[in-house]
C-alpha positions as CSV (number, residue, x, y, z in Angstrom):
1,M,-1.2,-49.5,4.9
2,K,0.2,-51.0,1.7
3,R,3.9,-51.6,1.2
4,E,5.7,-48.7,-0.4
5,H,8.5,-48.5,-2.9
6,Y,10.3,-45.9,-0.7
7,I,13.6,-47.2,0.8
8,P,13.7,-45.9,4.4
9,F,17.6,-45.7,4.6
10,N,19.9,-43.0,3.3
11,K,22.2,-43.7,0.4
12,E,25.5,-43.5,2.5
13,F,24.2,-46.2,4.8
14,L,23.2,-48.5,1.9
15,L,26.4,-47.9,0.1
16,E,28.4,-49.0,3.1
17,Q,26.2,-52.0,3.4
18,Q,26.8,-53.0,-0.2
19,I,30.6,-52.3,0.0
20,A,30.7,-55.2,2.5
21,A,30.4,-57.5,-0.6
22,F,33.8,-56.3,-1.8
23,A,35.4,-55.9,1.6
24,E,38.2,-58.5,1.0
25,D,39.3,-56.8,-2.2
26,A,40.6,-53.2,-1.7
27,K,40.7,-52.4,-5.4
28,K,37.1,-53.6,-6.0
29,T,36.0,-51.6,-3.0
30,E,37.6,-48.4,-4.4
31,D,36.2,-49.1,-7.9
32,F,32.8,-49.6,-6.5
33,K,32.9,-46.2,-4.7
34,K,34.2,-44.5,-7.9
35,L,31.4,-46.1,-9.9
36,F,28.6,-44.8,-7.8
37,D,30.3,-41.4,-7.3
38,I,30.0,-40.9,-11.1
39,V,26.5,-42.4,-11.1
40,E,25.4,-40.0,-8.4
41,H,26.9,-37.0,-10.4
42,Y,25.0,-38.2,-13.5
43,Y,21.7,-38.4,-11.6
44,H,22.4,-35.0,-10.1
45,Y,22.8,-33.6,-13.6
46,E,19.5,-35.1,-14.6
47,S,17.9,-33.5,-11.5
48,F,19.4,-30.1,-12.5
49,N,17.6,-30.3,-15.9
50,L,14.4,-31.4,-14.3
51,N,14.6,-28.5,-11.8
52,R,15.2,-25.9,-14.5
53,N,12.3,-27.3,-16.6
54,I,9.8,-27.4,-13.7
55,K,10.7,-24.0,-12.4
56,Q,10.2,-22.3,-15.8
57,N,6.8,-24.0,-16.3
58,Y,5.7,-23.2,-12.8
59,A,6.8,-19.5,-12.7
60,L,3.5,-18.2,-14.1
61,Y,1.6,-19.8,-11.2
62,D,4.2,-19.2,-8.4
63,P,2.6,-17.1,-5.6
64,D,6.0,-16.0,-4.4
65,L,6.6,-14.0,-7.6
66,S,5.2,-10.5,-8.0
67,E,2.6,-9.9,-10.7
68,K,5.2,-8.1,-12.8
69,E,7.6,-11.1,-12.6
70,R,4.9,-13.6,-13.5
71,E,4.0,-11.5,-16.6
72,Q,7.4,-12.3,-18.1
73,F,6.4,-16.0,-18.2
74,I,3.2,-15.6,-20.2
75,N,3.5,-18.0,-23.1
76,K,6.6,-19.5,-21.6
77,S,5.1,-21.4,-18.6
78,D,3.1,-24.4,-19.7
79,F,0.8,-25.9,-17.1
80,P,0.5,-29.4,-18.6
81,V,4.3,-29.7,-18.9
82,F,4.7,-28.4,-15.3
83,K,2.1,-31.0,-14.0
84,E,3.7,-33.8,-16.0
85,T,7.2,-33.0,-14.7
86,L,5.9,-32.7,-11.1
87,L,4.3,-36.1,-11.3
88,K,7.5,-37.5,-12.8
89,V,9.6,-36.1,-9.9
90,L,7.1,-37.5,-7.3
91,E,7.2,-40.9,-8.9
92,R,11.0,-40.9,-9.0
93,G,11.0,-40.0,-5.3
94,N,8.6,-42.9,-4.6
95,Y,5.8,-40.6,-3.5
96,Y,2.3,-41.9,-3.9
97,R,-1.0,-40.1,-4.1
98,I,-3.3,-40.3,-1.0
99,D,-6.7,-41.4,-2.4
100,Q,-10.0,-39.6,-1.7
101,N,-11.2,-42.4,0.7
102,A,-8.1,-41.9,2.9
103,L,-8.6,-38.1,2.8
104,D,-12.3,-38.4,3.7
105,K,-11.4,-40.6,6.7
106,A,-8.8,-38.2,7.9
107,F,-11.3,-35.3,7.6
108,K,-13.7,-37.2,9.9
109,E,-11.3,-38.4,12.5
110,S,-8.6,-36.7,14.6
111,D,-5.7,-38.2,16.6
112,L,-4.2,-35.2,18.3
113,I,-6.2,-32.0,18.2
114,G,-9.7,-33.4,18.8
115,L,-11.3,-30.6,16.8
116,N,-13.5,-30.4,13.7
117,L,-12.1,-28.3,10.9
118,S,-14.0,-26.6,8.1
119,I,-12.3,-26.3,4.7
120,D,-13.8,-24.3,1.9
121,F,-13.0,-26.4,-1.1
122,N,-14.4,-23.8,-3.5
123,A,-11.1,-22.0,-3.1
124,F,-9.4,-24.8,-5.1
125,K,-9.8,-25.7,-8.7
126,D,-7.9,-28.9,-7.8
127,Y,-6.0,-30.3,-4.9
128,E,-3.9,-33.4,-4.3
129,L,-1.8,-34.8,-1.5
130,Y,1.2,-37.1,-1.9
131,A,2.9,-39.0,0.8
132,R,6.1,-41.0,1.3
133,G,7.1,-43.2,4.2
134,H,5.1,-43.9,7.3
135,H,5.7,-45.0,10.9
136,K,3.7,-45.6,14.1
137,T,4.5,-44.3,17.6
138,K,2.7,-44.1,20.9
139,E,1.8,-40.7,22.3
140,K,-0.2,-39.4,25.3
141,I,-3.1,-37.2,24.6
142,K,-5.3,-35.4,27.1
143,K,-8.8,-36.8,27.5
144,Y,-10.5,-35.5,30.7
145,F,-9.1,-33.0,33.2
146,F,-5.6,-34.4,34.2
147,W,-6.1,-37.8,32.7
148,K,-4.0,-38.6,29.7
149,K,-4.5,-41.6,27.5
150,E,-1.7,-43.4,25.5
151,V,-2.7,-44.0,21.9
152,E,-0.9,-45.3,18.8
153,I,-0.6,-42.7,16.1
154,E,0.3,-43.3,12.5
155,Y,2.4,-40.7,10.8
156,Y,3.4,-40.0,7.2
157,D,7.1,-39.2,7.0
158,R,6.6,-36.7,4.2
159,V,3.5,-35.1,2.7
160,L,3.3,-32.8,-0.3
161,I,0.1,-30.8,-0.7
162,Y,-0.7,-29.4,-4.2
163,L,-3.3,-26.6,-4.2
164,N,-4.4,-25.2,-7.6
165,Y,-6.4,-22.1,-6.6
166,S,-9.6,-21.1,-8.4
167,D,-9.7,-18.0,-10.6
168,A,-11.0,-14.7,-9.2
169,D,-14.3,-14.7,-11.1
170,Y,-15.2,-18.2,-9.9
171,L,-14.3,-17.3,-6.3
172,K,-16.5,-14.3,-6.4
173,S,-19.4,-16.3,-7.8
174,K,-19.0,-18.7,-4.8
175,K,-18.8,-15.7,-2.4
176,V,-15.3,-16.5,-1.3
177,K,-13.7,-13.4,0.3
178,L,-10.7,-12.6,-1.8
179,G,-9.2,-10.3,0.8
180,K,-8.9,-13.3,3.2
181,M,-7.2,-15.5,0.7
182,P,-3.7,-16.5,1.7
183,I,-2.6,-16.6,-1.9
184,D,-3.5,-15.0,-5.3
185,P,-6.4,-16.5,-7.3
186,G,-5.1,-18.7,-10.1
187,S,-1.9,-19.5,-8.3
188,I,-0.6,-23.0,-7.4
189,G,0.6,-23.6,-3.9
190,L,3.0,-26.4,-3.0
191,K,4.0,-27.3,0.5
192,I,6.0,-30.2,1.9
193,F,5.6,-31.3,5.5
194,K,7.3,-33.9,7.6
195,R,5.8,-36.2,10.3
196,V,2.1,-35.5,9.6
197,P,-0.5,-37.6,11.5
198,K,-2.5,-39.7,9.1
199,N,-5.8,-38.7,10.7
200,D,-4.9,-34.9,10.9
201,L,-4.2,-34.2,7.3
202,E,-6.7,-31.4,7.2
203,T,-4.4,-29.3,9.5
204,I,-2.0,-28.7,6.6
205,F,-4.7,-26.9,4.5
206,P,-4.1,-23.2,4.8
207,N,-7.8,-22.3,5.0
208,A,-8.9,-24.8,7.6
209,I,-11.1,-23.1,10.3
210,P,-12.0,-24.7,13.6
211,K,-15.7,-25.4,14.3
212,M,-17.7,-26.8,17.2
213,S,-18.5,-30.5,16.9
214,L,-22.1,-31.7,17.5
215,K,-20.8,-33.0,20.9
216,D,-19.4,-29.6,21.8
217,K,-22.7,-27.9,20.9
218,M,-24.8,-30.4,22.8
219,L,-22.6,-30.1,25.9
220,L,-22.9,-26.3,25.7
221,W,-26.5,-25.6,24.7
222,I,-28.6,-28.5,26.1
223,P,-27.7,-27.8,29.8
224,A,-27.8,-24.1,29.2
225,V,-31.3,-24.1,27.6
226,F,-33.0,-26.8,29.7
227,G,-31.2,-25.8,33.0
228,G,-31.9,-22.2,32.4
229,I,-35.6,-22.7,31.6
230,S,-36.0,-25.0,34.6
231,L,-34.3,-22.6,37.1
232,L,-36.1,-19.6,35.8
233,S,-39.5,-21.3,35.9
234,A,-39.0,-23.0,39.3
235,K,-37.2,-20.3,41.3
236,V,-36.6,-16.8,39.8
237,I,-39.8,-16.1,37.9
238,P,-42.3,-17.3,40.7
239,A,-40.3,-15.2,43.2
240,L,-40.5,-12.1,41.0
241,I,-44.2,-12.7,40.2
242,N,-45.0,-13.0,43.9
243,M,-43.1,-9.8,44.7
244,Y,-44.9,-7.9,41.8
245,D,-48.4,-9.2,42.8
246,A,-47.8,-8.2,46.4
247,Y,-46.7,-4.8,45.3
248,Q,-49.8,-4.3,43.1
249,T,-52.3,-5.4,45.7
250,G,-50.5,-3.6,48.6
251,E,-50.1,-6.8,50.5
252,T,-47.2,-7.4,52.8
253,I,-44.3,-9.0,51.0
254,D,-42.7,-11.9,52.6
255,L,-39.2,-10.6,51.9
256,L,-37.3,-13.4,53.6
257,N,-38.9,-16.2,51.6
258,S,-38.9,-14.1,48.3
259,K,-35.3,-13.1,48.7
260,T,-34.3,-16.7,49.6
261,S,-36.0,-18.1,46.5
262,L,-34.7,-15.4,44.3
263,N,-31.1,-15.7,45.6
264,Q,-31.2,-19.5,45.2
265,G,-32.4,-19.1,41.6
266,L,-29.8,-16.5,40.8
267,I,-27.0,-18.6,42.4
268,A,-28.1,-21.7,40.4
269,L,-28.2,-19.6,37.2
270,G,-24.7,-18.4,38.1
271,I,-23.5,-21.9,38.5
272,L,-25.1,-22.8,35.1
273,A,-23.4,-19.8,33.5
274,V,-20.0,-21.0,34.9
275,Y,-20.7,-24.5,33.5
276,C,-21.5,-23.0,30.1
277,F,-18.5,-20.8,30.2
278,R,-16.3,-23.8,31.0
279,Q,-17.7,-25.8,28.1
280,Y,-17.1,-22.9,25.7
281,N,-13.7,-22.4,27.2
282,N,-12.9,-26.0,26.4
283,F,-13.7,-25.3,22.8
284,I,-11.5,-22.2,22.9
285,N,-8.6,-24.2,24.4
286,K,-9.0,-26.8,21.6
287,K,-8.7,-23.9,19.1
288,I,-5.5,-22.7,20.9
289,R,-4.1,-26.3,20.7
290,Y,-5.0,-26.4,17.0
291,S,-3.2,-23.0,16.5
292,K,-0.1,-24.5,18.2
293,T,-0.3,-27.6,16.0
294,L,-0.5,-25.4,13.0
295,S,2.3,-23.3,14.2
296,D,4.4,-26.4,14.8
297,S,3.6,-27.5,11.3
298,L,4.6,-24.2,9.8
299,Y,7.8,-23.6,11.7
300,F,9.0,-27.1,12.6
301,K,7.5,-29.5,10.1
302,N,7.6,-27.4,7.0
303,V,10.3,-28.7,4.6
304,G,9.6,-26.4,1.6
305,N,7.2,-24.0,-0.1
306,N,6.2,-23.4,-3.7
307,S,9.3,-23.3,-5.9
308,G,11.4,-24.0,-2.8
309,A,9.7,-27.4,-2.6
310,F,11.4,-28.5,-5.8
311,Y,14.8,-28.8,-4.2
312,S,13.5,-31.2,-1.5
313,L,11.6,-33.2,-4.1
314,L,14.4,-33.4,-6.6
315,N,17.0,-34.3,-3.9
316,S,14.8,-37.1,-2.6
317,S,14.1,-38.4,-6.2
318,E,17.8,-38.3,-7.0
319,E,18.6,-40.2,-3.8
320,E,15.9,-42.8,-4.4
321,A,17.2,-43.4,-8.0
322,L,20.8,-43.9,-6.7
323,K,19.7,-46.3,-3.9
324,E,17.7,-48.4,-6.4
325,T,20.7,-48.5,-8.8
326,I,23.1,-49.4,-6.0
327,L,21.0,-52.3,-4.8
328,A,20.2,-53.7,-8.3
329,Y,23.8,-53.5,-9.5
330,T,25.3,-55.0,-6.4
331,F,22.9,-58.0,-6.2
332,L,23.3,-58.7,-9.9
333,H,27.1,-58.3,-9.7
334,E,27.4,-60.8,-6.8
335,S,25.0,-63.3,-8.4
336,E,26.7,-66.4,-9.9
337,K,24.2,-66.4,-12.8
338,P,21.8,-63.9,-14.5
339,L,18.5,-63.3,-12.6
340,T,15.0,-62.6,-13.6
341,A,13.4,-59.4,-12.4
342,E,11.3,-61.5,-9.9
343,D,14.4,-63.3,-8.6
344,L,16.2,-60.1,-8.1
345,D,13.2,-58.5,-6.4
346,N,12.9,-61.4,-4.0
347,K,16.6,-61.4,-3.2
348,I,16.7,-57.7,-2.3
349,E,13.4,-57.7,-0.3
350,S,14.6,-60.8,1.6
351,W,17.9,-59.2,2.4
352,F,16.2,-56.1,3.8
353,K,13.8,-58.3,5.9
354,T,16.6,-60.5,7.4
355,K,19.4,-57.9,7.6
356,L,17.6,-54.7,8.5
357,N,14.2,-56.0,9.7
358,T,12.4,-53.8,7.0
359,D,9.5,-54.8,4.8
360,F,9.0,-52.7,1.7
361,D,8.2,-53.3,-2.0
362,F,11.3,-52.8,-4.0
363,D,10.6,-51.3,-7.4
364,V,12.7,-53.8,-9.3
365,N,11.4,-52.8,-12.8
366,D,12.3,-49.2,-12.3
367,A,15.7,-50.1,-10.9
368,L,16.5,-52.4,-13.9
369,L,15.4,-49.7,-16.4
370,K,17.8,-47.3,-14.7
371,L,20.6,-49.7,-15.0
372,K,19.8,-50.3,-18.7
373,S,19.5,-46.5,-19.4
374,I,23.0,-45.8,-18.1
375,G,24.5,-48.8,-19.9
376,L,25.3,-51.0,-16.8
377,G,22.4,-53.5,-17.1
378,L,22.1,-56.3,-19.7
379,E,19.0,-58.3,-20.5
380,N,18.9,-61.6,-22.3
381,N,15.7,-63.6,-22.6
382,G,14.2,-62.0,-19.5
383,K,17.3,-62.5,-17.4
384,W,19.5,-59.7,-16.2
385,S,23.2,-59.3,-15.6
386,V,25.5,-56.3,-15.2
387,L,28.9,-55.2,-16.5
388,S,32.0,-56.0,-14.4
389,L,33.3,-53.1,-12.3
390,N,36.1,-52.3,-14.7
391,E,33.7,-52.3,-17.7
392,A,31.1,-50.3,-15.7
393,L,33.7,-47.6,-14.9
394,V,34.6,-47.2,-18.5
395,T,30.9,-47.1,-19.6
396,I,29.7,-44.6,-17.0
397,D,32.8,-42.4,-17.6
398,E,32.0,-42.3,-21.3
399,L,28.4,-41.5,-20.6
400,W,29.4,-38.6,-18.3
401,D,32.0,-37.3,-20.8
402,N,29.3,-37.2,-23.5
403,V,26.8,-35.2,-21.5
404,F,28.0,-32.1,-23.5
405,Q,29.4,-32.6,-27.0
406,Y,30.7,-29.2,-27.8
407,N,34.4,-30.4,-28.0
408,Q,33.9,-33.1,-30.6
409,K,36.8,-33.5,-33.0
């Protein structure tokens, strides 16, 4: 899997790590904390505006609102603006889109449930999945009877699923049963899940239905058909024919042999029936395990739904912005000379690799643009530097004071 921009440490931890650079100077340490306290508040204000914007433009498509509530947002909610804002928030939070090849592979393979799922994609006008962060872990899965096999499973730390449902007329033309739809036609569903297996992405689709695999069908029907025909033709049918012929001709029936043959055939058929039932029961048990997996996803892995997902997305985007700013400012501040974007990128990534044993792709260009936008970063001939702590405090305080300009004299 390619390296991500996502920084897999929370902002408090990174702030403490960077404070170490000023540990010998108590005033610098205090000023550094003050600086990023104001920066954090400023980014929080930006997130508040994004949240208000995205909620208004999503309201018309929000399945959690009643039809009467949604009517109030006709000509107020703008789908292109909503989608553009959503993508902006995802990008700021260092989410990336899972491409179709990865989705197709996930639909074909299964790490945990071992079950094929059928998804009616006619229900969606459009669907997209976005992920952030990943890790691998070893888990034991049941293979045969009591034997469990340890396998390495790759998880996405966070997955957002975006489902733009088709209109009612289109769904009717595709013979989709509207009564069984989990959401109103024309709505847009958003769900965020944590710790989703990479090869079990299909489990987070709300309309995924378990179906028997070719292997399941073969194990069920081939022994049933061929074993049944063989037993019937070799034991049961000949015994019944002999008994019927003897009855028709009035001959004496060899009850002992006929009963023995008939009983053997019926016992064998009973054993075959038990085998077939066991194979079908295995499929049912897989469906039950799938239901449990789905239940775990809904109750234990679900982070947010629909408009409620915005809070999680905006919080993560706000934190990612702050972490990038903390890192870029500190490394530039501590550098004896201005650095190019490439030099800064190498320094930060090398620090993470040696200090925290973490390999990721720091989004240096985005971090430098953030520094420049809040007035802390300076560029000269492709080389970057930052204001001193004292100057940075004055600059960021002025930026914060001018967020609203109603009291200008």
